[in-house]
FIKOLZA-1660 file (N, C-alpha, C; in steps of 0.1 Angstrom, whole numbers, plus 5000, padded with zeros to 4 digits):
% residues 229
   i   px   py   pz ch aa at
   1 7398 3085 0651  A  X  N
   1 7409 3079 0658  A  X CA
   1 7419 3072 0648  A  X  C
   2 7430 3078 0647  A  X  N
   2 7441 3072 0638  A  X CA
   2 7447 3060 0646  A  X  C
   3 7451 3050 0638  A  X  N
   3 7458 3039 0644  A  X CA
   3 7471 3043 0651  A  X  C
   4 7477 3053 0646  A  X  N
   4 7489 3059 0652  A  X CA
   4 7486 3064 0666  A  X  C
   5 7474 3069 0668  A  X  N
   5 7470 3074 0681  A  X CA
   5 7470 3064 0692  A  X  C
   6 7469 3051 0689  A  X  N
   6 7469 3041 0699  A  X CA
   6 7483 3038 0704  A  X  C
   7 7493 3042 0697  A  X  N
   7 7507 3039 0701  A  X CA
   7 7516 3051 0702  A  X  C
   8 7511 3061 0708  A  X  N
   8 7519 3074 0710  A  X CA
   8 7525 3079 0697  A  X  C
   9 7515 3081 0687  A  X  N
   9 7519 3087 0675  A  X CA
   9 7527 3078 0665  A  X  C
  10 7528 3065 0669  A  X  N
  10 7535 3056 0660  A  X CA
  10 7524 3047 0654  A  X  C
  11 7527 3042 0642  A  X  N
  11 7518 3032 0636  A  X CA
  11 7520 3019 0642  A  X  C
  12 7510 3010 0642  A  X  N
  12 7512 2997 0648  A  X CA
  12 7523 2989 0640  A  X  C
  13 7530 2980 0648  A  X  N
  13 7540 2971 0641  A  X CA
  13 7533 2959 0636  A  X  C
  14 7522 2955 0641  A  X  N
  14 7515 2943 0637  A  X CA
  14 7500 2946 0638  A  X  C
  15 7492 2943 0628  A  X  N
  15 7477 2945 0628  A  X CA
  15 7470 2932 0626  A  X  C
  16 7461 2928 0635  A  X  N
  16 7453 2916 0634  A  X CA
  16 7439 2920 0631  A  X  C
  17 7433 2913 0621  A  X  N
  17 7419 2916 0617  A  X CA
  17 7410 2904 0618  A  X  C
  18 7398 2907 0623  A  X  N
  18 7387 2897 0622  A  X CA
  18 7383 2897 0607  A  X  C
  19 7375 2887 0603  A  X  N
  19 7372 2887 0589  A  X CA
  19 7357 2890 0587  A  X  C
  20 7348 2881 0591  A  X  N
  20 7334 2883 0589  A  X CA
  20 7329 2895 0597  A  X  C
  21 7323 2905 0591  A  X  N
  21 7317 2916 0598  A  X CA
  21 7327 2927 0600  A  X  C
  22 7340 2925 0597  A  X  N
  22 7350 2935 0598  A  X CA
  22 7356 2939 0585  A  X  C
  23 7362 2929 0578  A  X  N
  23 7367 2931 0564  A  X CA
  23 7356 2929 0554  A  X  C
  24 7348 2918 0556  A  X  N
  24 7339 2913 0546  A  X CA
  24 7325 2911 0551  A  X  C
  25 7315 2916 0543  A  X  N
  25 7301 2912 0546  A  X CA
  25 7298 2899 0540  A  X  C
  26 7300 2888 0548  A  X  N
  26 7299 2875 0542  A  X CA
  26 7285 2869 0546  A  X  C
  27 7277 2876 0553  A  X  N
  27 7264 2871 0558  A  X CA
  27 7255 2866 0546  A  X  C
  28 7255 2873 0534  A  X  N
  28 7247 2867 0524  A  X CA
  28 7250 2853 0520  A  X  C
  29 7264 2850 0519  A  X  N
  29 7268 2836 0516  A  X CA
  29 7264 2827 0527  A  X  C
  30 7267 2831 0539  A  X  N
  30 7264 2822 0551  A  X CA
  30 7249 2819 0552  A  X  C
  31 7241 2830 0549  A  X  N
  31 7226 2828 0550  A  X CA
  31 7222 2818 0539  A  X  C
  32 7227 2820 0527  A  X  N
  32 7223 2811 0516  A  X CA
  32 7227 2796 0520  A  X  C
  33 7239 2794 0526  A  X  N
  33 7243 2781 0529  A  X CA
  33 7234 2775 0541  A  X  C
  34 7231 2784 0551  A  X  N
  34 7223 2779 0562  A  X CA
  34 7209 2776 0557  A  X  C
  35 7203 2784 0549  A  X  N
  35 7190 2782 0544  A  X CA
  35 7189 2769 0535  A  X  C
  36 7199 2767 0527  A  X  N
  36 7199 2755 0519  A  X CA
  36 7200 2743 0527  A  X  C
  37 7208 2744 0538  A  X  N
  37 7209 2732 0547  A  X CA
  37 7196 2730 0554  A  X  C
  38 7190 2740 0559  A  X  N
  38 7177 2738 0566  A  X CA
  38 7167 2732 0557  A  X  C
  39 7166 2737 0545  A  X  N
  39 7157 2731 0535  A  X CA
  39 7159 2717 0532  A  X  C
  40 7172 2713 0532  A  X  N
  40 7176 2699 0529  A  X CA
  40 7172 2690 0541  A  X  C
  41 7171 2696 0553  A  X  N
  41 7167 2689 0565  A  X CA
  41 7151 2690 0567  A  X  C
  42 7144 2696 0558  A  X  N
  42 7130 2697 0559  A  X CA
  42 7125 2708 0568  A  X  C
  43 7134 2718 0570  A  X  N
  43 7130 2729 0579  A  X CA
  43 7129 2742 0571  A  X  C
  44 7122 2752 0578  A  X  N
  44 7120 2765 0571  A  X CA
  44 7133 2772 0571  A  X  C
  45 7136 2780 0560  A  X  N
  45 7148 2788 0560  A  X CA
  45 7148 2799 0571  A  X  C
  46 7159 2803 0575  A  X  N
  46 7160 2814 0585  A  X CA
  46 7160 2828 0579  A  X  C
  47 7166 2830 0568  A  X  N
  47 7166 2843 0562  A  X CA
  47 7179 2851 0566  A  X  C
  48 7182 2860 0557  A  X  N
  48 7195 2868 0559  A  X CA
  48 7195 2876 0572  A  X  C
  49 7185 2883 0575  A  X  N
  49 7186 2892 0587  A  X CA
  49 7187 2883 0600  A  X  C
  50 7181 2872 0600  A  X  N
  50 7182 2863 0612  A  X CA
  50 7197 2858 0613  A  X  C
  51 7202 2853 0602  A  X  N
  51 7215 2847 0602  A  X CA
  51 7226 2858 0606  A  X  C
  52 7223 2871 0602  A  X  N
  52 7233 2881 0606  A  X CA
  52 7234 2882 0621  A  X  C
  53 7224 2878 0628  A  X  N
  53 7224 2879 0643  A  X CA
  53 7231 2867 0649  A  X  C
  54 7234 2857 0641  A  X  N
  54 7240 2844 0646  A  X CA
  54 7254 2843 0643  A  X  C
  55 7260 2851 0634  A  X  N
  55 7274 2850 0630  A  X CA
  55 7284 2855 0640  A  X  C
  56 7295 2848 0642  A  X  N
  56 7306 2854 0650  A  X CA
  56 7313 2844 0659  A  X  C
  57 7307 2833 0661  A  X  N
  57 7314 2823 0670  A  X CA
  57 7318 2810 0663  A  X  C
  58 7318 2811 0650  A  X  N
  58 7322 2799 0642  A  X CA
  58 7310 2791 0636  A  X  C
  59 7313 2783 0627  A  X  N
  59 7303 2775 0620  A  X CA
  59 7295 2765 0628  A  X  C
  60 7302 2758 0637  A  X  N
  60 7294 2749 0646  A  X CA
  60 7283 2756 0654  A  X  C
  61 7287 2767 0660  A  X  N
  61 7277 2774 0668  A  X CA
  61 7266 2780 0659  A  X  C
  62 7270 2785 0647  A  X  N
  62 7261 2791 0637  A  X CA
  62 7250 2780 0634  A  X  C
  63 7255 2768 0632  A  X  N
  63 7245 2757 0628  A  X CA
  63 7236 2753 0640  A  X  C
  64 7242 2753 0652  A  X  N
  64 7234 2750 0664  A  X CA
  64 7223 2761 0666  A  X  C
  65 7226 2773 0663  A  X  N
  65 7217 2784 0664  A  X CA
  65 7206 2782 0653  A  X  C
  66 7210 2778 0641  A  X  N
  66 7201 2776 0630  A  X CA
  66 7191 2765 0633  A  X  C
  67 7196 2754 0639  A  X  N
  67 7188 2743 0642  A  X CA
  67 7178 2747 0653  A  X  C
  68 7182 2755 0663  A  X  N
  68 7174 2759 0674  A  X CA
  68 7165 2770 0670  A  X  C
  69 7169 2778 0659  A  X  N
  69 7161 2789 0655  A  X CA
  69 7162 2801 0664  A  X  C
  70 7173 2802 0671  A  X  N
  70 7175 2813 0680  A  X CA
  70 7190 2814 0684  A  X  C
  71 7194 2826 0688  A  X  N
  71 7208 2828 0692  A  X CA
  71 7212 2820 0704  A  X  C
  72 7203 2819 0714  A  X  N
  72 7205 2812 0726  A  X CA
  72 7201 2798 0724  A  X  C
  73 7211 2790 0719  A  X  N
  73 7208 2776 0715  A  X CA
  73 7210 2766 0726  A  X  C
  74 7215 2770 0738  A  X  N
  74 7217 2761 0749  A  X CA
  74 7206 2761 0759  A  X  C
  75 7201 2750 0765  A  X  N
  75 7206 2737 0761  A  X CA
  75 7199 2732 0748  A  X  C
  76 7207 2725 0740  A  X  N
  76 7202 2720 0727  A  X CA
  76 7191 2710 0729  A  X  C
  77 7181 2711 0721  A  X  N
  77 7170 2701 0721  A  X CA
  77 7175 2688 0716  A  X  C
  78 7171 2677 0722  A  X  N
  78 7176 2664 0717  A  X CA
  78 7175 2662 0702  A  X  C
  79 7164 2666 0696  A  X  N
  79 7162 2664 0682  A  X CA
  79 7173 2672 0674  A  X  C
  80 7176 2684 0679  A  X  N
  80 7186 2692 0672  A  X CA
  80 7200 2686 0674  A  X  C
  81 7203 2681 0686  A  X  N
  81 7216 2675 0688  A  X CA
  81 7218 2663 0679  A  X  C
  82 7208 2655 0677  A  X  N
  82 7208 2643 0669  A  X CA
  82 7211 2647 0654  A  X  C
  83 7207 2658 0650  A  X  N
  83 7209 2663 0636  A  X CA
  83 7222 2670 0634  A  X  C
  84 7228 2674 0645  A  X  N
  84 7239 2684 0644  A  X CA
  84 7250 2680 0635  A  X  C
  85 7256 2668 0636  A  X  N
  85 7267 2664 0628  A  X CA
  85 7264 2664 0613  A  X  C
  86 7252 2658 0610  A  X  N
  86 7248 2658 0596  A  X CA
  86 7245 2672 0591  A  X  C
  87 7239 2680 0599  A  X  N
  87 7236 2694 0595  A  X CA
  87 7249 2702 0593  A  X  C
  88 7259 2700 0601  A  X  N
  88 7272 2707 0600  A  X CA
  88 7279 2703 0587  A  X  C
  89 7279 2690 0584  A  X  N
  89 7285 2685 0572  A  X CA
  89 7278 2690 0560  A  X  C
  90 7265 2691 0560  A  X  N
  90 7257 2697 0549  A  X CA
  90 7260 2711 0547  A  X  C
  91 7261 2718 0558  A  X  N
  91 7264 2733 0558  A  X CA
  91 7278 2735 0551  A  X  C
  92 7288 2727 0556  A  X  N
  92 7301 2729 0550  A  X CA
  92 7301 2726 0535  A  X  C
  93 7294 2716 0531  A  X  N
  93 7294 2714 0516  A  X CA
  93 7287 2725 0509  A  X  C
  94 7276 2730 0515  A  X  N
  94 7269 2741 0508  A  X CA
  94 7277 2754 0508  A  X  C
  95 7283 2757 0519  A  X  N
  95 7291 2769 0520  A  X CA
  95 7304 2769 0511  A  X  C
  96 7309 2757 0510  A  X  N
  96 7321 2755 0501  A  X CA
  96 7317 2760 0487  A  X  C
  97 7305 2757 0483  A  X  N
  97 7300 2760 0470  A  X CA
  97 7296 2775 0469  A  X  C
  98 7291 2781 0479  A  X  N
  98 7286 2794 0479  A  X CA
  98 7296 2805 0484  A  X  C
  99 7306 2801 0490  A  X  N
  99 7316 2810 0496  A  X CA
  99 7321 2820 0486  A  X  C
 100 7318 2833 0489  A  X  N
 100 7323 2844 0480  A  X CA
 100 7314 2848 0469  A  X  C
 101 7303 2841 0467  A  X  N
 101 7294 2844 0456  A  X CA
 101 7287 2858 0458  A  X  C
 102 7283 2860 0470  A  X  N
 102 7276 2873 0473  A  X CA
 102 7283 2882 0483  A  X  C
 103 7294 2877 0489  A  X  N
 103 7302 2885 0499  A  X CA
 103 7307 2898 0492  A  X  C
 104 7309 2908 0501  A  X  N
 104 7315 2921 0496  A  X CA
 104 7324 2927 0506  A  X  C
 105 7334 2933 0501  A  X  N
 105 7344 2940 0510  A  X CA
 105 7337 2953 0515  A  X  C
 106 7338 2956 0528  A  X  N
 106 7332 2968 0533  A  X CA
 106 7339 2981 0528  A  X  C
 107 7332 2992 0527  A  X  N
 107 7339 3004 0523  A  X CA
 107 7350 3008 0533  A  X  C
 108 7361 3013 0528  A  X  N
 108 7372 3017 0537  A  X CA
 108 7382 3006 0540  A  X  C
 109 7379 2994 0537  A  X  N
 109 7388 2983 0541  A  X CA
 109 7400 2983 0532  A  X  C
 110 7398 2984 0519  A  X  N
 110 7410 2983 0510  A  X CA
 110 7419 2995 0512  A  X  C
 111 7414 3007 0515  A  X  N
 111 7423 3018 0517  A  X CA
 111 7431 3016 0530  A  X  C
 112 7425 3010 0540  A  X  N
 112 7432 3008 0553  A  X CA
 112 7443 2997 0551  A  X  C
 113 7439 2986 0544  A  X  N
 113 7449 2976 0542  A  X CA
 113 7461 2980 0533  A  X  C
 114 7458 2988 0523  A  X  N
 114 7468 2993 0514  A  X CA
 114 7477 3003 0521  A  X  C
 115 7472 3011 0530  A  X  N
 115 7480 3020 0538  A  X CA
 115 7489 3013 0547  A  X  C
 116 7484 3003 0554  A  X  N
 116 7493 2995 0563  A  X CA
 116 7503 2987 0555  A  X  C
 117 7500 2982 0544  A  X  N
 117 7509 2975 0535  A  X CA
 117 7521 2984 0531  A  X  C
 118 7517 2997 0527  A  X  N
 118 7527 3006 0523  A  X CA
 118 7537 3010 0535  A  X  C
 119 7532 3008 0547  A  X  N
 119 7540 3011 0559  A  X CA
 119 7547 2998 0564  A  X  C
 120 7547 2988 0555  A  X  N
 120 7553 2975 0558  A  X CA
 120 7549 2969 0572  A  X  C
 121 7536 2971 0575  A  X  N
 121 7530 2965 0587  A  X CA
 121 7525 2951 0584  A  X  C
 122 7531 2941 0591  A  X  N
 122 7526 2927 0589  A  X CA
 122 7512 2926 0594  A  X  C
 123 7504 2919 0586  A  X  N
 123 7490 2917 0590  A  X CA
 123 7486 2903 0590  A  X  C
 124 7476 2900 0598  A  X  N
 124 7470 2886 0599  A  X CA
 124 7455 2887 0600  A  X  C
 125 7449 2877 0595  A  X  N
 125 7434 2875 0597  A  X CA
 125 7433 2865 0608  A  X  C
 126 7426 2869 0619  A  X  N
 126 7423 2860 0630  A  X CA
 126 7408 2859 0631  A  X  C
 127 7402 2848 0627  A  X  N
 127 7388 2846 0626  A  X CA
 127 7383 2833 0632  A  X  C
 128 7371 2832 0635  A  X  N
 128 7365 2820 0640  A  X CA
 128 7359 2811 0628  A  X  C
 129 7360 2816 0616  A  X  N
 129 7356 2809 0605  A  X CA
 129 7365 2797 0602  A  X  C
 130 7361 2785 0599  A  X  N
 130 7370 2774 0596  A  X CA
 130 7380 2778 0586  A  X  C
 131 7393 2774 0588  A  X  N
 131 7404 2779 0580  A  X CA
 131 7402 2776 0565  A  X  C
 132 7396 2764 0562  A  X  N
 132 7394 2760 0548  A  X CA
 132 7387 2770 0539  A  X  C
 133 7378 2779 0546  A  X  N
 133 7370 2789 0538  A  X CA
 133 7377 2802 0538  A  X  C
 134 7387 2805 0546  A  X  N
 134 7392 2818 0547  A  X CA
 134 7401 2822 0535  A  X  C
 135 7411 2814 0531  A  X  N
 135 7419 2817 0520  A  X CA
 135 7412 2819 0507  A  X  C
 136 7403 2810 0503  A  X  N
 136 7395 2812 0491  A  X CA
 136 7387 2825 0491  A  X  C
 137 7381 2828 0502  A  X  N
 137 7373 2841 0503  A  X CA
 137 7382 2853 0501  A  X  C
 138 7393 2853 0508  A  X  N
 138 7403 2865 0507  A  X CA
 138 7408 2866 0492  A  X  C
 139 7411 2854 0486  A  X  N
 139 7416 2855 0473  A  X CA
 139 7406 2860 0463  A  X  C
 140 7394 2855 0464  A  X  N
 140 7383 2859 0455  A  X CA
 140 7380 2873 0456  A  X  C
 141 7381 2879 0468  A  X  N
 141 7379 2893 0470  A  X CA
 141 7391 2902 0468  A  X  C
 142 7402 2896 0464  A  X  N
 142 7414 2904 0462  A  X CA
 142 7421 2910 0474  A  X  C
 143 7420 2903 0485  A  X  N
 143 7426 2908 0498  A  X CA
 143 7437 2899 0502  A  X  C
 144 7439 2888 0497  A  X  N
 144 7448 2878 0502  A  X CA
 144 7463 2883 0503  A  X  C
 145 7467 2891 0493  A  X  N
 145 7481 2895 0493  A  X CA
 145 7485 2904 0504  A  X  C
 146 7475 2909 0511  A  X  N
 146 7479 2918 0523  A  X CA
 146 7483 2910 0535  A  X  C
 147 7480 2898 0536  A  X  N
 147 7481 2890 0549  A  X CA
 147 7492 2880 0548  A  X  C
 148 7501 2881 0558  A  X  N
 148 7512 2871 0560  A  X CA
 148 7507 2859 0567  A  X  C
 149 7496 2859 0574  A  X  N
 149 7492 2848 0582  A  X CA
 149 7476 2848 0583  A  X  C
 150 7471 2836 0583  A  X  N
 150 7456 2834 0585  A  X CA
 150 7454 2823 0596  A  X  C
 151 7447 2827 0606  A  X  N
 151 7443 2818 0616  A  X CA
 151 7428 2817 0617  A  X  C
 152 7423 2804 0614  A  X  N
 152 7409 2802 0614  A  X CA
 152 7404 2796 0628  A  X  C
 153 7391 2794 0629  A  X  N
 153 7386 2789 0641  A  X CA
 153 7390 2775 0645  A  X  C
 154 7396 2768 0635  A  X  N
 154 7400 2754 0638  A  X CA
 154 7415 2753 0636  A  X  C
 155 7422 2763 0634  A  X  N
 155 7437 2763 0632  A  X CA
 155 7444 2758 0644  A  X  C
 156 7440 2764 0656  A  X  N
 156 7446 2761 0669  A  X CA
 156 7436 2754 0678  A  X  C
 157 7440 2751 0690  A  X  N
 157 7431 2744 0699  A  X CA
 157 7421 2753 0705  A  X  C
 158 7423 2766 0704  A  X  N
 158 7414 2776 0710  A  X CA
 158 7409 2786 0699  A  X  C
 159 7399 2793 0702  A  X  N
 159 7394 2803 0693  A  X CA
 159 7389 2815 0701  A  X  C
 160 7387 2827 0694  A  X  N
 160 7382 2839 0701  A  X CA
 160 7369 2835 0708  A  X  C
 161 7366 2840 0720  A  X  N
 161 7373 2851 0728  A  X CA
 161 7386 2847 0735  A  X  C
 162 7390 2834 0734  A  X  N
 162 7403 2831 0740  A  X CA
 162 7414 2839 0734  A  X  C
 163 7424 2844 0741  A  X  N
 163 7434 2852 0735  A  X CA
 163 7444 2844 0727  A  X  C
 164 7444 2831 0728  A  X  N
 164 7454 2822 0722  A  X CA
 164 7457 2825 0707  A  X  C
 165 7447 2826 0699  A  X  N
 165 7449 2829 0685  A  X CA
 165 7456 2843 0683  A  X  C
 166 7453 2853 0690  A  X  N
 166 7459 2866 0689  A  X CA
 166 7473 2865 0693  A  X  C
 167 7476 2859 0704  A  X  N
 167 7490 2858 0709  A  X CA
 167 7498 2850 0700  A  X  C
 168 7493 2839 0694  A  X  N
 168 7500 2831 0684  A  X CA
 168 7504 2840 0672  A  X  C
 169 7494 2847 0667  A  X  N
 169 7496 2856 0655  A  X CA
 169 7506 2867 0658  A  X  C
 170 7505 2873 0670  A  X  N
 170 7515 2883 0674  A  X CA
 170 7529 2878 0674  A  X  C
 171 7531 2866 0680  A  X  N
 171 7544 2860 0681  A  X CA
 171 7549 2857 0668  A  X  C
 172 7541 2851 0659  A  X  N
 172 7545 2846 0646  A  X CA
 172 7550 2858 0637  A  X  C
 173 7543 2870 0639  A  X  N
 173 7546 2882 0631  A  X CA
 173 7556 2891 0638  A  X  C
 174 7563 2885 0649  A  X  N
 174 7573 2893 0657  A  X CA
 174 7568 2906 0662  A  X  C
 175 7555 2906 0667  A  X  N
 175 7549 2917 0673  A  X CA
 175 7551 2917 0688  A  X  C
 176 7546 2927 0695  A  X  N
 176 7546 2927 0710  A  X CA
 176 7533 2934 0714  A  X  C
 177 7531 2933 0727  A  X  N
 177 7519 2940 0733  A  X CA
 177 7519 2955 0731  A  X  C
 178 7531 2960 0729  A  X  N
 178 7532 2975 0728  A  X CA
 178 7531 2979 0713  A  X  C
 179 7530 2970 0704  A  X  N
 179 7530 2974 0690  A  X CA
 179 7519 2967 0682  A  X  C
 180 7511 2959 0688  A  X  N
 180 7501 2951 0680  A  X CA
 180 7487 2956 0683  A  X  C
 181 7478 2956 0673  A  X  N
 181 7464 2960 0675  A  X CA
 181 7455 2949 0669  A  X  C
 182 7444 2948 0675  A  X  N
 182 7433 2939 0670  A  X CA
 182 7422 2947 0665  A  X  C
 183 7416 2944 0653  A  X  N
 183 7405 2951 0648  A  X CA
 183 7394 2942 0645  A  X  C
 184 7382 2944 0651  A  X  N
 184 7371 2934 0649  A  X CA
 184 7358 2941 0651  A  X  C
 185 7348 2933 0652  A  X  N
 185 7334 2938 0652  A  X CA
 185 7325 2933 0663  A  X  C
 186 7331 2924 0672  A  X  N
 186 7322 2918 0682  A  X CA
 186 7328 2917 0696  A  X  C
 187 7320 2912 0705  A  X  N
 187 7325 2910 0719  A  X CA
 187 7336 2900 0719  A  X  C
 188 7336 2890 0710  A  X  N
 188 7347 2880 0710  A  X CA
 188 7360 2886 0707  A  X  C
 189 7360 2896 0697  A  X  N
 189 7372 2903 0693  A  X CA
 189 7378 2911 0705  A  X  C
 190 7369 2919 0711  A  X  N
 190 7373 2928 0721  A  X CA
 190 7378 2920 0733  A  X  C
 191 7371 2910 0737  A  X  N
 191 7375 2902 0749  A  X CA
 191 7388 2895 0747  A  X  C
 192 7390 2890 0734  A  X  N
 192 7403 2883 0731  A  X CA
 192 7414 2893 0732  A  X  C
 193 7412 2905 0727  A  X  N
 193 7423 2915 0727  A  X CA
 193 7426 2920 0741  A  X  C
 194 7416 2922 0749  A  X  N
 194 7418 2926 0763  A  X CA
 194 7425 2915 0771  A  X  C
 195 7422 2902 0769  A  X  N
 195 7428 2891 0775  A  X CA
 195 7443 2890 0771  A  X  C
 196 7445 2894 0758  A  X  N
 196 7459 2893 0753  A  X CA
 196 7467 2905 0757  A  X  C
 197 7461 2915 0762  A  X  N
 197 7468 2927 0766  A  X CA
 197 7472 2937 0755  A  X  C
 198 7464 2937 0744  A  X  N
 198 7467 2946 0733  A  X CA
 198 7454 2954 0730  A  X  C
 199 7456 2966 0724  A  X  N
 199 7445 2975 0721  A  X CA
 199 7436 2969 0711  A  X  C
 200 7423 2973 0711  A  X  N
 200 7414 2968 0701  A  X CA
 200 7405 2979 0695  A  X  C
 201 7403 2979 0682  A  X  N
 201 7394 2988 0675  A  X CA
 201 7382 2980 0671  A  X  C
 202 7370 2985 0674  A  X  N
 202 7358 2979 0671  A  X CA
 202 7350 2987 0660  A  X  C
 203 7345 2980 0650  A  X  N
 203 7337 2987 0639  A  X CA
 203 7322 2985 0643  A  X  C
 204 7315 2995 0639  A  X  N
 204 7301 2996 0642  A  X CA
 204 7292 2988 0633  A  X  C
 205 7297 2984 0621  A  X  N
 205 7288 2979 0611  A  X CA
 205 7287 2964 0610  A  X  C
 206 7294 2957 0619  A  X  N
 206 7296 2942 0618  A  X CA
 206 7285 2934 0625  A  X  C
 207 7289 2922 0629  A  X  N
 207 7280 2912 0635  A  X CA
 207 7282 2911 0650  A  X  C
 208 7276 2919 0658  A  X  N
 208 7277 2917 0672  A  X CA
 208 7264 2913 0678  A  X  C
 209 7257 2904 0671  A  X  N
 209 7245 2898 0676  A  X CA
 209 7234 2909 0678  A  X  C
 210 7234 2919 0670  A  X  N
 210 7224 2930 0671  A  X CA
 210 7226 2939 0682  A  X  C
 211 7237 2938 0689  A  X  N
 211 7240 2947 0701  A  X CA
 211 7250 2958 0697  A  X  C
 212 7250 2969 0703  A  X  N
 212 7259 2980 0701  A  X CA
 212 7273 2976 0705  A  X  C
 213 7284 2980 0698  A  X  N
 213 7297 2977 0702  A  X CA
 213 7303 2988 0711  A  X  C
 214 7295 2999 0713  A  X  N
 214 7299 3010 0721  A  X CA
 214 7302 3006 0735  A  X  C
 215 7295 2996 0740  A  X  N
 215 7296 2992 0754  A  X CA
 215 7306 2981 0757  A  X  C
 216 7314 2977 0747  A  X  N
 216 7323 2966 0748  A  X CA
 216 7336 2969 0755  A  X  C
 217 7340 2982 0755  A  X  N
 217 7352 2986 0761  A  X CA
 217 7364 2986 0752  A  X  C
 218 7361 2987 0739  A  X  N
 218 7372 2988 0729  A  X CA
 218 7380 3001 0731  A  X  C
 219 7392 3002 0726  A  X  N
 219 7400 3014 0728  A  X CA
 219 7395 3025 0718  A  X  C
 220 7389 3020 0707  A  X  N
 220 7384 3030 0697  A  X CA
 220 7372 3023 0690  A  X  C
 221 7363 3031 0686  A  X  N
 221 7351 3026 0678  A  X CA
 221 7350 3034 0666  A  X  C
 222 7349 3028 0654  A  X  N
 222 7348 3035 0641  A  X CA
 222 7337 3030 0633  A  X  C
 223 7332 3039 0624  A  X  N
 223 7322 3035 0614  A  X CA
 223 7328 3030 0601  A  X  C
 224 7341 3032 0599  A  X  N
 224 7348 3027 0587  A  X CA
 224 7362 3026 0590  A  X  C
 225 7369 3016 0584  A  X  N
 225 7383 3014 0587  A  X CA
 225 7391 3026 0581  A  X  C
 226 7386 3033 0571  A  X  N
 226 7393 3045 0566  A  X CA
 226 7395 3056 0577  A  X  C
 227 7386 3056 0587  A  X  N
 227 7388 3065 0598  A  X CA
 227 7401 3063 0605  A  X  C
 228 7407 3051 0604  A  X  N
 228 7419 3048 0611  A  X CA
 228 7431 3054 0605  A  X  C
 229 7430 3060 0593  A  X  N
 229 7441 3065 0586  A  X CA
 229 7443 3080 0589  A  X  C
% end
């Protein structure tokens, strides 16, 4: 499925991208920060494969899941809730140090971004990751020059799956519902795009809590962003 196929043979006027699990495999860094935090709290580390199942709703929920040891962290145990603020502060400090050390750009991403840049398509990152970590990660991986706008999970009052961040990015980049596409890896991305009234492409390789993206109702599903070219 070419991106042009979503807009009657025209390329999109604006492209919005999720970050973790879509552009970048950041789970190794996140897992290292989570495990260091848990060890500092006297708890057993969760490990990379477990943390992969917890990523996608932002750092606060990631840490709630880590403290509970499961994706379904509600209702939080009183002991976990008492630790939460300290645990989140520790996690931020650890992740600030580890951010980008082990992360890698997924195959096909650079080709896709370069092609859109050559077509003068304005692009934004719309992620639930705290904004303070987004710019440094993009810069370290050599992707920052492609994006005119970055919206983190704490940039606005809402975050995905609320459509607010997508609508804000679309308006800022002078896009419209008929020319803007969202590209992500999870139910939060697809739901936000559907609520915003824009088409969505879902990638199969990301962090959708271990569930298939085929059932989310995305307009297209791809194994690599290079397929969109």
